[in-house]
C-alpha positions in Angstrom: -3.0 -21.2 4.6 0.4 -19.7 3.9 0.4 -18.2 7.4 -0.2 -21.6 9.0 2.5 -23.3 6.9 5.0 -20.7 8.0 4.0 -21.3 11.6 4.2 -25.1 11.3 7.7 -24.9 9.7 8.8 -22.5 12.4 7.6 -24.8 15.1 9.3 -27.8 13.5 12.5 -26.0 13.2 12.5 -24.9 16.8 11.5 -28.4 17.8 14.6 -29.8 16.1 16.6 -27.2 18.0 15.0 -28.6 21.2 16.1 -32.1 20.3 19.6 -30.9 19.9 19.4 -29.2 23.3 18.2 -32.4 24.8 21.0 -34.4 23.3 23.5 -32.1 24.9 22.1 -31.7 28.3 18.9 -33.6 29.3 18.6 -36.7 31.4 18.8 -38.8 28.2 15.3 -40.2 28.3 13.0 -40.4 25.3 10.2 -38.9 27.5 12.3 -35.8 28.3 13.2 -35.4 24.6 9.5 -35.6 23.6 8.5 -33.1 26.2 11.2 -30.7 25.1 10.1 -31.0 21.5 6.4 -30.4 22.2 7.1 -27.5 24.6 9.2 -25.7 22.0 6.8 -26.4 19.2 3.8 -25.1 21.2 5.6 -22.0 22.3 6.6 -21.2 18.7 3.0 -21.6 17.5 1.6 -19.4 20.3 4.2 -16.7 19.7 3.7 -16.5 15.9 1.4 -13.7 14.7 -2.1 -14.8 13.8 -4.4 -13.4 11.2 -8.0 -14.2 11.8 -10.4 -14.2 8.8 -13.1 -12.6 10.9 -10.8 -9.7 11.7 -9.9 -9.2 8.0 -13.5 -9.4 6.9 -14.7 -7.0 9.6 -12.0 -4.4 8.8 -12.8 -4.5 5.1 -16.5 -4.0 5.9 -15.6 -1.1 8.3 -13.5 0.5 5.5 -16.4 0.3 3.1 -18.7 1.8 5.8 -16.4 4.8 6.1 -16.4 5.3 2.4 -20.2 5.2 2.6 -20.1 7.9 5.2 -18.4 10.2 2.8 -19.9 9.1 -0.5 -22.8 9.5 -0.4 -23.4 10.3 3.3 -21.4 13.5 3.9 -21.9 14.7 0.3 -25.7 14.5 0.5 -25.8 16.0 4.1 -23.8 19.0 2.8 -25.5 19.1 -0.5 -29.0 19.4 1.0 -27.8 22.3 3.2 -26.7 24.6 0.4 -28.8 26.4 -2.2 -29.8 24.4 -5.2 -27.5 26.4 -7.5 -24.5 25.1 -5.5 -25.6 21.5 -5.0 -23.3 19.8 -7.5 -20.3 22.0 -6.5 -20.5 20.6 -2.9 -20.9 17.0 -4.2 -17.9 17.5 -6.5 -15.8 19.0 -3.7 -16.5 16.1 -1.4 -16.0 13.4 -3.9 -12.8 14.8 -5.6 -11.2 15.8 -2.3 -11.7 12.3 -0.9 -10.2 10.8 -4.1 -7.2 13.2 -4.0 -6.4 12.5 -0.4 -6.7 8.7 -0.9 -4.0 8.9 -3.6 -1.8 11.2 -1.6 -2.2 8.8 1.4 -0.8 6.0 -0.8 2.1 8.1 -2.1 3.4 9.5 1.1 0.7 10.1 3.7 0.7 6.6 5.2 4.4 6.6 5.5 4.6 9.9 7.3 1.7 9.1 9.6 2.5 5.5 10.5 6.0 4.9 9.2 8.8 4.7 11.8 8.9 6.4 15.2 8.9 10.1 15.8 7.6 12.7 18.2 5.7 14.7 15.6 6.0 12.9 12.3 7.0 9.5 10.9 9.4 8.9 8.0 9.3 8.2 4.3 10.4 4.5 4.5 7.1 3.4 3.1 6.7 6.1 0.5 4.8 4.8 -2.5 4.0 1.9 -0.2 7.5 0.5 -0.6 8.0 -2.8 1.1 4.3 -3.4 1.6 3.1 -6.7 0.1 0.0 -9.0 0.5 2.0 -10.8 3.2 2.7 -7.6 5.2 0.9 -7.4 8.5 -0.1 -4.5 10.8 -0.5 -4.9 14.5 -3.9 -4.6 16.3 -4.4 -3.8 20.0 -3.9 -7.5 21.0 -0.4 -8.9 21.2 0.3 -11.3 18.4 -2.9 -10.5 16.5 -2.5 -8.9 13.1 -4.4 -7.8 10.0 -3.1 -7.4 6.5 -1.3 -4.1 6.2 -3.1 -3.3 2.9 -6.4 -3.4 4.8 -5.0 -1.1 7.6 -3.7 1.3 5.0 -7.1 1.5 3.2 -9.0 1.9 6.5 -6.8 4.8 7.6 -7.0 6.4 4.1 -10.7 6.8 4.6 -10.1 8.8 7.8 -7.7 11.2 6.1 -10.2 11.6 3.2 -13.2 12.4 5.3 -11.2 14.8 7.4 -10.4 17.0 4.4 -13.9 16.6 3.0 -15.4 17.9 6.2 -13.6 21.2 5.8 -15.4 22.2 2.5 -18.6 22.8 4.5 -17.1 26.0 6.0 -16.5 27.9 2.8 -19.2 26.3 0.6 -20.9 28.3 -2.2 -18.0 30.8 -2.8 -14.6 29.1 -3.3 -12.8 28.1 -6.4 -12.7 24.3 -7.1 -9.0 24.3 -7.8 -8.4 26.3 -4.6 -10.2 23.6 -2.6 -8.0 20.9 -4.0 -4.7 22.7 -3.6 -5.6 23.8 0.0 -6.6 20.2 1.0 -3.4 18.7 -0.5 -1.2 21.2 1.5 -3.2 21.1 4.7 -3.3 17.3 4.6 0.5 17.2 4.4 1.3 19.8 7.1 -1.6 19.4 9.5 -3.5 16.1 9.2 -0.4 13.9 9.0 1.5 15.4 12.0 -1.6 15.4 14.2 -2.4 11.8 13.1 1.1 10.7 14.0 1.2 12.5 17.3 -2.0 10.8 18.4 -1.8 7.4 16.8 1.8 6.9 15.4 4.6 5.1 17.1 6.5 7.5 19.4 3.9 10.2 18.8 3.9 13.0 21.4 0.3 12.8 22.4 0.2 9.0 22.3 3.1 8.8 24.7 1.5 11.4 27.0 -1.5 9.0 27.3 -4.1 11.1 25.4 -7.2 9.1 24.6 -8.7 9.4 21.1 -10.1 6.1 20.1 -11.4 7.0 16.6 -10.5 10.6 15.8 -12.0 13.4 17.9 -8.8 15.4 17.7 -7.3 13.9 14.6 -10.4 14.2 12.5 -13.0 16.6 13.9 -11.2 19.3 15.8 -8.5 19.3 13.2 -11.0 19.8 10.3 -13.2 22.3 12.3 -10.3 24.6 13.0 -9.2 24.6 9.3 -12.8 25.3 8.3 -13.2 28.2 10.8 -10.0 29.8 9.6 -11.2 29.3 6.0 -14.5 31.0 6.8 -12.7 34.1 8.0 -10.1 34.1 5.2 -12.4 33.4 2.3 -15.0 35.9 3.6 -18.7 35.9 3.9 -21.1 34.9 1.1 -22.6 37.7 -0.9 -25.8 38.7 0.8 -25.0 36.8 4.0 -27.2 38.2 6.8 -29.4 40.1 4.4 -30.7 37.4 2.0 -32.4 34.1 2.7 -29.9 31.2 2.4 -32.0 28.3 3.6 -31.1 24.7 2.8 -32.7 23.7 -0.5 -33.4 20.1 0.5 -33.8 19.0 4.1 -34.9 15.7 2.8 -31.4 15.0 1.3 -29.8 16.4 4.5 -31.8 13.9 6.6 -30.9 11.1 4.2 -27.2 12.1 4.4 -27.3 12.3 8.2 -28.8 8.8 8.3 -26.1 7.5 6.0 -23.5 9.1 8.2 -24.9 7.4 11.3 -24.8 4.0 9.6 -21.3 4.5 8.2 -20.1 5.7 11.6 -20.3 2.2 13.0 -17.4 1.4 10.7 -15.6 4.6 11.7 -15.9 3.9 15.5 -16.2 0.2 15.9 -13.7 -0.3 13.0 -11.1 1.6 15.0 -10.9 -1.4 17.3 -9.1 -3.2 14.4 -10.4 -6.6 15.5 -13.8 -8.4 15.5 -13.4 -9.4 19.1 -15.7 -9.0 22.2 -14.4 -5.5 22.9 -15.7 -4.2 19.6 -19.2 -4.2 21.1 -18.4 -1.2 23.3 -17.6 1.3 20.6 -20.5 -0.2 18.5 -23.1 0.3 21.2 -21.8 3.7 22.2 -22.2 4.9 18.6 -25.9 4.0 18.8 -26.8 5.3 22.2 -24.7 8.5 22.3 -26.1 9.6 18.9 -29.7 9.0 19.9 -29.2 11.0 23.1 -27.7 13.9 21.1 -30.7 13.9 18.8 -33.1 14.2 21.8 -31.0 16.9 23.5 -30.9 19.0 20.3 -34.7 18.7 19.9 -35.3 19.6 23.5 -33.0 22.6 23.2 -34.7 23.8 20.1 -38.1 23.4 21.7 -37.1 25.3 24.8 -35.4 28.1 22.8 -37.6 28.4 19.7 -40.8 26.6 20.6 -40.4 23.9 17.9 -38.0 21.1 17.1 -36.8 21.0 13.5 -35.7 18.3 11.1 -32.5 20.2 10.5 -31.9 20.2 14.2 -32.5 16.5 14.6 -30.1 15.7 11.7 -27.5 18.1 13.2 -28.0 16.6 16.6 -27.2 13.1 15.2 -24.0 14.4 13.7 -23.1 16.2 16.9 -23.5 13.0 18.9 -21.5 11.0 16.4 -18.7 13.5 16.6 -18.6 13.7 20.4 -18.6 9.9 21.0 -15.8 9.4 18.4 -12.8 9.9 20.7 -14.6 8.3 23.7 -16.4 5.3 22.1 -13.8 2.7 23.2 -13.1 4.2 26.6 -16.5 5.0 28.2 -19.4 2.8 29.2 -22.8 3.1 27.6 -24.2 5.4 30.3 -21.2 7.6 30.0 -21.7 7.6 26.2 -25.3 8.8 26.7 -24.2 11.6 28.9 -21.6 12.7 26.3 -24.4 12.6 23.7 -26.7 14.7 25.8 -24.0 17.3 26.5 -22.9 17.5 22.9 -26.5 17.9 21.7 -27.1 21.0 23.9 -23.6 22.5 23.4 -23.5 22.1 19.6 -26.9 23.7 19.4 -25.3 26.7 21.2 -22.3 26.4 18.9 -24.4 27.0 15.7 -26.4 29.7 17.3 -24.9 31.8 20.1 -21.2 31.0 19.5 -21.6 31.5 15.8 -22.9 35.0 16.3 -20.0 35.8 18.7 -17.4 34.5 16.2 -18.9 36.4 13.3 -17.7 34.0 10.6 -19.8 32.7 7.8 -19.2 29.1 8.5 -21.7 28.0 5.9 -22.6 24.5 7.1 -21.6 25.0 10.8 -18.5 22.8 10.6 -17.0 24.4 13.7 -20.2 24.6 15.7 -20.8 20.8 15.2 -17.5 19.2 14.6 -15.4 21.6 16.6 -17.6 21.9 19.7 -18.6 18.2 19.5 -15.0 17.1 19.1 -13.9 19.2 22.1 -16.8 17.9 24.2 -15.9 14.3 23.5 -12.2 14.7 23.8 -12.5 16.3 27.3 -15.3 14.1 28.7 -13.5 10.9 27.9 -11.1 12.1 30.6 -14.0 12.0 33.0 -16.1 9.0 31.9 -13.1 6.9 31.0 -12.8 6.4 34.8 -13.7 2.8 35.9 -15.7 4.3 38.8 -18.0 5.8 36.1 -18.2 2.7 34.0 -15.1 3.5 31.8 -12.4 1.1 30.7 -9.5 3.0 32.4 -7.3 1.0 34.7 -7.4 1.3 38.5 -4.8 4.1 38.4 -7.0 6.3 36.2 -7.1 9.9 37.6 -9.8 12.1 36.2 -8.0 15.4 36.9 -4.7 14.4 35.3 -6.4 12.7 32.4 -8.4 15.9 31.8 -5.2 17.9 31.6 -3.8 15.5 29.1 -7.0 15.6 27.0 -7.0 19.4 27.2 -3.4 19.6 26.0 -4.4 17.4 23.0 -7.3 19.7 22.2 -5.2 22.9 22.4 -2.3 21.4 20.4 -4.7 20.3 17.6 -6.5 23.6 17.5 -3.4 25.8 17.4 -1.5 23.5 15.0 -4.4 23.2 12.5 -5.4 26.9 12.7 -1.9 28.1 12.1 -1.2 25.7 9.2 -4.6 26.4 7.7 -4.0 30.2 7.7 -0.6 29.9 6.1 -1.9 27.5 3.5 -5.0 29.6 2.6 -2.7 32.6 2.0 -0.4 30.6 -0.2 -3.3 29.3 -2.2 -4.7 32.8 -2.5 -1.4 34.0 -3.9 -1.1 31.2 -6.4 -4.5 30.8 -7.9 -6.9 32.9 -5.7 -9.4 31.5 -3.3 -12.7 33.1 -4.2 -14.8 33.0 -7.4 -15.9 36.2 -9.0 -19.1 38.0 -7.7 -20.8 37.1 -11.0 -19.9 33.4 -10.7 -21.1 33.3 -7.1 -24.4 34.9 -7.9 -24.9 32.5 -10.8 -24.1 29.5 -8.7 -21.0 27.3 -8.7 -22.8 24.4 -10.4 -22.9 26.4 -13.7 -19.9 28.7 -13.2 -17.4 26.0 -12.0 -18.7 22.8 -13.5 -21.0 23.7 -16.4 -24.0 21.6 -15.2 -27.0 21.8 -12.8 -28.3 19.4 -10.2 -31.9 19.8 -11.3 -32.9 20.1 -15.0 -36.4 21.5 -15.6 
């Protein structure tokens, strides 16, 4: 109501200005005056920013869906993959890291990522959310259409939170709880925020270059995967890795978590449209089809290589497809999305088997194999299937070769930036409080040694 009142008052004010203009220079007829008044009033109403209740409701739902992705989706997916003695430690790390980053986002993260214009980073004009009120509006992708800035801030906070939470899967079962929190706070500040601004912020280097990342293939997945891979090297392998059985303790929970991730991902991808308009159907349907294709591809790959398809593989395939379609969901057609899903299913299977052996890192829950490889696949293939000739949404000047180069540049910048920042931050944390728990604590399990409780009481 308040928005409409402002628009009406603005229109009336400009209409009066139109009357004055008529009095000074029109042909002097009443009809000319009326036409001038109406024209100015209509123009003012059309030019005023609009806030649609449907957009607001959709973005609030999308934000809730992304929270659901993390809590409980990601937490249960990761929790089921570790040994039972470390179940609660992973749940704690995911939940508390997400909470920590949400607070830091409000304090300074939003301002640095989306405040002002800059090549690499924003500014601190909105630190502590200064100047943001219930009447503040944030732009969507349609000229003149806005959503409440508070809603936009909350939505983007969930992206930052899940990015940092993803990293914990790489060093699960052997890292100090305090080290996780300190690392995530520092890495968020010096890696997530600059990458987010470069890709999505006003004046950002990759945004201005024309890099396509609809919902976070580089910002979220490649960014987190590189930090996780570096962490797997720096923290070191788990005691007994390669010699002792370290099978997931509950594939049931892993499947439940993967399913929650798939449901929540509709908010992640379709929510990135920022509006409940007709176009939102494209990222929505791509999130369904590409993921389903990746599940099938992973199962086929396992059957061909091992003779059997596994539940763990199906769940991992779903996540691989979700990751790969994330940067492309608003730029490719459904058939292009299916191809991206198929490619990601096969390549991510290789990422957690063949590539993992080559890298030699104990990436506990295959963060790089799934999120890194999947993110790279999606970020590059959007440069192909974004072409209108292949069903994409690119304009008639879309050139696959040049767009591929831009996409590759974004991938390389993200990998190098995140990897270097992560290495430095791990070393700083290690010097301050140490990264790894003692051998005794690791053998006992982090549930008891770090939190004094167990997931399953007998």
